[in-house]
C-alpha positions as CSV (number, residue, x, y, z in Angstrom):
1,M,-108.6,-47.8,35.7
2,I,-107.0,-47.8,39.0
3,S,-103.5,-47.6,37.5
4,L,-104.5,-44.8,35.2
5,L,-106.0,-42.9,38.2
6,A,-102.8,-43.4,40.1
7,L,-100.7,-42.1,37.3
8,S,-102.9,-39.0,36.9
9,Q,-102.6,-38.3,40.6
10,Q,-98.8,-38.8,40.5
11,A,-98.6,-36.5,37.4
12,A,-100.7,-33.9,39.1
13,T,-98.4,-34.0,42.2
14,W,-95.3,-33.6,40.0
15,L,-97.0,-30.7,38.1
16,A,-97.8,-29.0,41.4
17,V,-94.2,-29.4,42.5
18,V,-92.9,-28.0,39.2
19,M,-95.3,-25.1,39.3
20,G,-94.3,-24.4,42.9
21,L,-90.6,-24.4,42.0
22,L,-91.3,-22.1,39.0
23,I,-93.3,-19.7,41.2
24,A,-90.6,-19.7,43.9
25,A,-87.9,-19.1,41.3
26,E,-89.9,-16.2,39.7
27,F,-90.5,-14.6,43.1
28,G,-86.8,-15.2,44.0
29,F,-85.6,-13.6,40.7
30,I,-87.9,-10.6,41.3
31,G,-86.7,-10.3,44.8
32,Y,-83.1,-10.4,43.6
33,I,-83.9,-7.6,41.1
34,V,-85.5,-5.5,43.8
35,Y,-82.6,-6.2,46.2
36,A,-80.0,-5.2,43.5
37,M,-81.9,-2.0,42.7
38,V,-82.1,-1.0,46.3
39,K,-78.4,-1.8,46.8
40,A,-77.4,0.2,43.7
41,R,-79.4,3.2,44.8
42,K,-77.9,3.0,48.3
43,S,-74.4,2.8,46.9
44,K,-75.1,5.7,44.6
45,Q,-76.2,7.8,47.5
46,E,-73.1,6.9,49.5
47,E,-70.9,7.8,46.5
48,T,-72.7,11.1,46.2
49,E,-72.3,11.9,49.9
50,S,-68.6,10.8,49.9
51,A,-68.0,12.8,46.7
52,D,-68.5,16.0,48.8
53,E,-65.2,15.2,50.4
54,Y,-63.6,15.6,47.0
55,D,-65.6,18.6,45.9
56,L,-63.7,20.8,43.4
57,I,-64.8,24.0,45.2
58,G,-63.8,22.8,48.6
59,S,-60.3,21.8,47.5
60,S,-58.6,25.1,47.5
61,R,-55.0,24.7,48.6
62,V,-54.4,28.3,49.5
63,G,-54.0,28.8,53.2
64,E,-53.6,31.9,55.3
65,D,-50.0,31.1,56.0
66,A,-49.2,30.3,52.3
67,P,-46.3,32.2,50.8
68,K,-47.1,35.5,49.1
69,Y,-45.7,34.7,45.7
70,I,-46.4,31.6,43.7
71,L,-44.1,32.3,40.8
72,N,-40.8,34.2,40.5
73,V,-39.4,34.6,37.1
74,K,-35.9,36.1,36.7
75,D,-34.0,36.9,33.5
76,L,-35.8,34.0,31.7
77,K,-34.5,33.3,28.2
78,Q,-35.7,31.0,25.4
79,W,-33.5,31.0,22.3
80,F,-34.2,28.7,19.4
81,P,-31.3,27.8,17.1
82,V,-31.6,29.0,13.5
83,G,-29.7,27.0,10.9
84,K,-26.7,24.8,11.4
85,S,-23.2,24.7,10.1
86,I,-21.5,21.7,8.5
87,F,-20.3,20.7,12.0
88,G,-23.8,20.8,13.4
89,K,-23.4,24.0,15.4
90,P,-26.2,26.6,15.2
91,Q,-25.4,29.6,13.0
92,G,-27.7,31.9,15.0
93,Y,-30.5,32.1,17.5
94,L,-34.1,33.4,17.5
95,R,-34.5,35.2,20.8
96,A,-38.2,34.5,21.4
97,V,-37.9,35.3,25.1
98,D,-34.8,37.4,26.0
99,G,-34.5,38.2,29.7
100,V,-38.0,38.4,31.2
101,S,-38.5,39.0,35.0
102,F,-41.7,39.3,37.0
103,D,-43.4,38.0,40.2
104,L,-46.9,36.6,40.5
105,E,-48.8,36.8,43.8
106,R,-50.8,33.8,45.0
107,G,-54.5,34.0,44.0
108,K,-53.9,36.9,41.6
109,T,-53.8,37.3,37.9
110,I,-51.0,38.8,35.8
111,G,-51.8,39.8,32.2
112,I,-49.2,39.4,29.5
113,V,-49.9,41.7,26.5
114,G,-48.2,42.6,23.3
115,E,-48.5,42.3,19.6
116,S,-48.3,39.1,17.7
117,G,-44.8,37.6,17.6
118,C,-43.5,39.3,20.8
119,G,-43.0,36.0,22.7
120,K,-46.1,35.8,24.9
121,T,-47.0,32.2,24.2
122,T,-43.4,31.1,24.2
123,L,-43.0,32.6,27.7
124,G,-45.9,30.6,29.1
125,R,-44.8,27.4,27.6
126,T,-41.2,27.9,28.7
127,I,-42.4,28.4,32.3
128,L,-44.3,25.1,32.1
129,R,-41.2,23.5,30.7
130,L,-42.9,22.5,27.5
131,Y,-39.7,24.0,26.1
132,D,-36.4,23.6,27.9
133,I,-35.2,26.8,29.5
134,T,-32.2,28.3,27.8
135,E,-31.1,30.6,30.6
136,G,-32.6,32.2,33.7
137,S,-34.8,30.9,36.5
138,A,-38.5,30.2,37.1
139,V,-39.3,29.3,40.7
140,Y,-42.6,27.8,41.7
141,T,-43.6,27.9,45.4
142,D,-46.3,25.6,46.6
143,E,-48.8,26.3,49.4
144,H,-46.4,24.8,52.0
145,G,-43.5,27.1,51.0
146,K,-41.5,24.5,49.2
147,Q,-39.7,26.0,46.2
148,Y,-39.1,24.3,42.8
149,E,-36.6,25.6,40.3
150,L,-38.3,24.6,37.1
151,A,-35.3,25.1,35.0
152,K,-33.3,22.5,36.8
153,L,-35.9,19.8,37.2
154,K,-35.8,16.6,35.1
155,R,-38.8,15.2,33.3
156,K,-39.6,12.7,36.0
157,Q,-39.3,15.3,38.7
158,L,-41.7,17.5,36.8
159,Q,-44.4,14.8,36.7
160,P,-45.8,15.4,40.2
161,L,-46.0,19.2,39.5
162,R,-48.1,18.8,36.4
163,T,-51.3,18.8,38.5
164,Q,-50.3,22.1,40.1
165,L,-49.3,23.9,36.8
166,Q,-51.8,23.7,34.1
167,L,-52.4,25.3,30.6
168,V,-55.5,26.3,28.8
169,F,-54.7,26.4,25.1
170,Q,-55.7,29.1,22.6
171,D,-57.6,26.9,20.1
172,P,-60.5,24.9,21.7
173,Y,-61.0,23.1,18.4
174,S,-57.6,21.4,18.0
175,S,-56.7,21.0,21.7
176,L,-59.5,18.4,22.4
177,P,-59.0,14.8,21.2
178,P,-61.9,14.1,18.8
179,R,-62.2,10.4,19.6
180,M,-62.7,10.8,23.3
181,T,-65.9,11.8,25.1
182,V,-66.1,14.8,27.4
183,G,-66.1,12.5,30.5
184,A,-63.0,10.7,29.2
185,I,-61.2,13.9,28.4
186,I,-61.8,15.5,31.9
187,S,-61.2,12.2,33.8
188,E,-58.0,11.2,32.1
189,A,-55.7,13.3,34.2
190,V,-57.8,12.7,37.3
191,R,-57.2,8.9,36.9
192,V,-53.5,9.2,36.0
193,H,-52.6,11.4,39.0
194,H,-55.0,9.7,41.4
195,I,-56.8,13.0,42.3
196,V,-59.7,11.0,43.9
197,P,-60.3,7.3,44.5
198,K,-61.1,5.3,41.4
199,N,-64.7,4.6,42.4
200,K,-65.3,8.4,42.9
201,V,-64.0,9.6,39.5
202,H,-67.4,9.6,37.7
203,N,-69.2,11.7,40.3
204,Y,-66.1,14.0,40.8
205,V,-66.0,14.7,37.0
206,L,-69.7,15.5,37.0
207,N,-69.1,17.9,39.9
208,V,-66.3,19.6,37.9
209,M,-68.6,19.9,34.8
210,K,-71.3,21.4,37.0
211,H,-69.1,24.1,38.3
212,C,-67.8,24.9,34.8
213,G,-71.3,25.3,33.4
214,L,-71.5,21.9,31.6
215,Q,-74.7,19.8,31.8
216,P,-74.4,16.2,33.1
217,H,-75.7,14.7,29.8
218,Y,-72.6,16.1,28.1
219,Y,-70.5,13.4,29.7
220,D,-70.9,10.9,26.9
221,R,-70.8,13.4,24.0
222,Y,-67.9,14.1,21.7
223,P,-66.1,17.5,21.1
224,H,-67.5,18.0,17.6
225,E,-71.0,18.2,19.1
226,F,-70.2,21.5,20.9
227,S,-69.8,25.1,20.0
228,G,-66.6,27.1,20.5
229,G,-67.6,28.5,23.9
230,Q,-68.7,25.0,25.2
231,R,-65.4,23.5,24.0
232,Q,-63.4,26.2,25.8
233,R,-65.4,25.3,29.0
234,I,-64.4,21.7,28.5
235,C,-60.7,22.8,28.3
236,I,-61.1,24.9,31.4
237,A,-62.8,21.9,33.2
238,R,-59.9,19.6,32.1
239,A,-57.4,22.1,33.6
240,L,-59.3,22.7,36.9
241,A,-60.1,19.0,37.4
242,V,-56.6,18.3,38.8
243,Q,-56.9,21.1,41.3
244,P,-54.0,23.3,40.1
245,D,-52.4,26.2,41.9
246,L,-51.4,28.1,38.7
247,V,-53.1,28.1,35.3
248,I,-51.5,29.7,32.3
249,C,-54.3,30.9,29.9
250,D,-52.9,31.2,26.4
251,E,-55.4,33.6,24.7
252,P,-58.4,31.4,25.8
253,V,-61.0,33.8,24.3
254,S,-59.4,35.1,21.2
255,A,-61.3,32.7,18.9
256,L,-64.7,33.3,20.6
257,D,-67.6,35.8,20.1
258,V,-67.8,38.8,22.4
259,S,-70.7,37.4,24.4
260,I,-69.0,34.0,24.8
261,Q,-65.8,35.8,25.8
262,A,-67.7,37.4,28.7
263,Q,-69.0,34.0,29.8
264,V,-65.6,32.3,29.8
265,I,-63.9,35.3,31.6
266,N,-66.6,35.3,34.3
267,L,-66.2,31.6,34.7
268,L,-62.4,32.0,35.2
269,K,-62.9,34.8,37.7
270,K,-65.6,32.8,39.6
271,M,-63.3,29.7,39.9
272,Q,-60.4,31.9,41.0
273,K,-62.5,33.4,43.8
274,Q,-63.7,30.0,44.9
275,M,-60.5,28.0,44.6
276,G,-57.8,30.6,45.0
277,I,-56.2,29.9,41.7
278,S,-53.4,32.1,40.2
279,Y,-53.6,33.0,36.5
280,M,-51.1,34.0,34.0
281,F,-53.4,35.5,31.3
282,I,-51.9,35.9,27.8
283,S,-53.8,38.0,25.4
284,H,-53.5,40.8,22.8
285,D,-57.0,42.1,23.7
286,L,-56.3,44.9,26.2
287,S,-59.9,45.3,27.3
288,V,-60.1,41.7,28.3
289,V,-56.8,41.9,30.2
290,K,-57.9,45.0,31.9
291,Y,-61.1,43.3,33.2
292,I,-59.4,40.1,34.5
293,S,-55.9,41.1,35.6
294,D,-54.5,42.5,38.8
295,T,-51.2,43.4,37.3
296,I,-50.1,43.8,33.6
297,A,-46.8,43.2,31.9
298,V,-46.2,44.6,28.4
299,M,-43.9,42.6,26.1
300,Y,-42.1,43.7,23.0
301,L,-39.7,41.5,21.0
302,G,-39.0,39.1,23.9
303,N,-38.6,41.7,26.6
304,I,-41.0,43.3,29.2
305,V,-40.9,47.0,28.6
306,E,-43.5,48.0,31.3
307,K,-45.2,46.4,34.2
308,G,-47.4,47.5,37.1
309,T,-50.9,47.3,38.5
310,T,-53.8,47.3,36.1
311,E,-54.8,50.8,37.2
312,D,-51.3,52.2,36.7
313,I,-50.8,50.7,33.2
314,C,-54.3,51.5,31.9
315,S,-54.5,55.1,33.2
316,D,-50.9,56.1,33.3
317,A,-48.9,54.2,30.7
318,R,-45.4,55.6,30.5
319,H,-43.5,53.6,27.8
320,P,-44.1,54.8,24.2
321,Y,-45.0,51.3,23.0
322,T,-47.6,50.9,25.8
323,Q,-49.1,54.3,24.9
324,A,-49.3,53.2,21.3
325,L,-51.1,50.0,22.2
326,F,-53.7,51.7,24.4
327,S,-54.3,54.4,21.8
328,A,-55.5,51.6,19.4
329,V,-58.2,50.4,21.8
330,P,-61.6,51.2,20.3
331,V,-63.6,53.8,22.3
332,P,-67.3,52.7,23.0
333,N,-68.6,56.2,22.3
334,P,-70.0,57.2,18.9
335,H,-69.4,60.9,19.6
336,R,-65.7,60.5,20.4
337,K,-63.2,59.4,17.8
338,A,-60.2,57.4,18.7
339,K,-56.8,58.7,17.5
340,P,-54.6,55.6,17.4
341,E,-50.9,56.4,17.4
342,E,-49.2,55.0,14.4
343,L,-45.9,53.2,14.8
344,E,-43.4,53.7,12.0
345,G,-41.6,50.8,10.6
346,E,-42.1,47.1,11.1
347,L,-41.5,44.8,14.0
348,P,-37.8,43.7,13.8
349,S,-36.9,40.1,13.6
350,P,-36.2,38.4,16.9
351,A,-33.4,36.5,15.1
352,N,-31.6,39.8,14.5
353,P,-32.8,42.3,17.1
354,P,-31.5,45.9,16.9
355,K,-28.8,47.0,19.2
356,G,-29.7,49.0,22.3
357,C,-33.4,49.5,22.9
358,K,-35.2,47.1,20.7
359,F,-38.0,49.6,20.2
360,H,-35.8,52.5,19.0
361,T,-36.4,51.7,15.3
362,R,-40.1,52.6,15.8
363,C,-40.0,55.1,18.6
364,K,-40.6,58.9,18.0
365,H,-38.6,59.7,21.1
366,C,-35.5,57.9,20.0
367,M,-32.2,59.4,21.3
368,D,-28.5,58.5,20.6
369,C,-28.2,56.4,23.7
370,C,-31.3,54.4,22.7
371,T,-29.4,53.0,19.7
372,E,-26.4,51.8,21.7
373,I,-27.5,51.0,25.3
374,A,-30.4,48.7,26.4
375,P,-32.5,50.5,29.0
376,E,-32.8,49.1,32.5
377,M,-36.1,48.5,34.3
378,R,-36.7,51.5,36.6
379,E,-39.5,52.1,39.1
380,V,-41.2,55.4,38.2
381,T,-43.9,55.1,40.8
382,P,-44.4,52.6,43.6
383,G,-45.0,49.2,41.8
384,H,-44.8,50.7,38.3
385,F,-41.7,49.8,36.3
386,V,-40.6,51.1,32.9
387,A,-37.7,50.1,30.7
388,C,-37.1,53.4,28.8
389,H,-34.2,55.9,28.7
390,L,-36.8,58.7,29.0
391,F,-37.0,57.9,32.7
392,D,-33.3,57.5,33.5
393,P,-31.9,59.9,36.2
394,P,-30.2,63.0,34.7
395,E,-26.7,61.9,35.7
396,T,-27.3,58.4,34.2
397,M,-28.6,59.9,31.0
398,Q,-25.5,62.1,30.7
399,E,-23.2,59.1,31.1
400,E,-25.2,57.1,28.5
401,Q,-25.2,60.0,26.1
402,I,-21.4,60.3,26.4
403,T,-21.0,56.5,25.9
404,A,-23.2,56.6,22.8
405,E,-21.2,59.5,21.3
406,Q,-17.7,57.9,21.9
407,P,-17.8,55.4,18.9
408,Q,-19.0,58.3,16.6
409,Q,-16.0,60.4,17.7
410,E,-13.4,57.6,17.4
411,Q,-14.5,56.8,13.8
412,P,-13.4,60.1,12.2
413,E,-10.0,59.9,14.1
414,Q,-9.4,56.4,12.6
415,N,-10.2,57.7,9.1
416,E,-7.7,60.6,9.5
417,Q,-4.9,58.1,10.6
418,E,-5.6,55.9,7.5
419,N,-5.4,58.9,5.2
């Protein structure tokens, strides 16, 4: 009996020890969980506070002493070879961009308009060096005044500039990788170019999404779960996440409904005002270009035929082609009928452009000099330039008329000598 009692007392002691250890372990585990939760919450608060240092809105790189112009394009050409001989040499060239010149002020928007096939998209991609430049120059000037001749830079030298020069594609459906989430799409370039520290990327991307009108719970969703307008917002967020100086918008609203177009355009204007971004806005919708642009350049068959401020181009268009474009804009007045000016003929091929003025085959004001001599860009009013023989000085027009008539006079003389 005594031995059994001793054993029971010893078992009770061991049981008490085990129970104490279990209770201590349980309280310790609970304490560890509480400690981990408090630490995680504290670190999250610290990340949120430190993310303000990398806020997208507070990262504008436009200073008061920044250079006036961010982009200077001079006589830019992009020719694509057409066909090859048996020796491998091109038999001809398609002149998609044929001597384009313009300047873009920092923090402003230039609108590039023209009918389909005039070279608008090719111009934007050539400036970004997605195509190698055939001839001419495109000079980008950063906020510190350092200039980069994009035509002469090699691929490795262009890599650091990719964050400062961005592109928003036309089609929001095909420009987003379908197997990546929204967070991965926006953060990819941020991680590659080290825009923010690695541990701040998540909060930074959420901040970018917030400014672009995207909800935080979109972070883990895929592109197919969004509408066209939301996808375009994702494309804009991806471009703005690397804090660019210049964004080339290649018809970003052409595939969207009118109400969604207004939302996207207002978003672009808001981000421009807050970040000081410069836009090159490519579109064939003149009403959209008029709303967002500070200056407008009108392209026809690879050339700029007229450029000036938005007010000058929209209210006082001088070139016959520009006048025809604006006459086709619908008038929002049921009591007023629009009278679009019809252009005769079809758009010539850029692989075989007409001699002289490229528009003379469709122009109702065509003169003899138009068929032989290409017009020069002339300033008709301050800041308003037109490439048309109608605005040549009288003495220059007389010389051009004589030059155009000379071949016609020499041809009969040659026929008489042959006879």
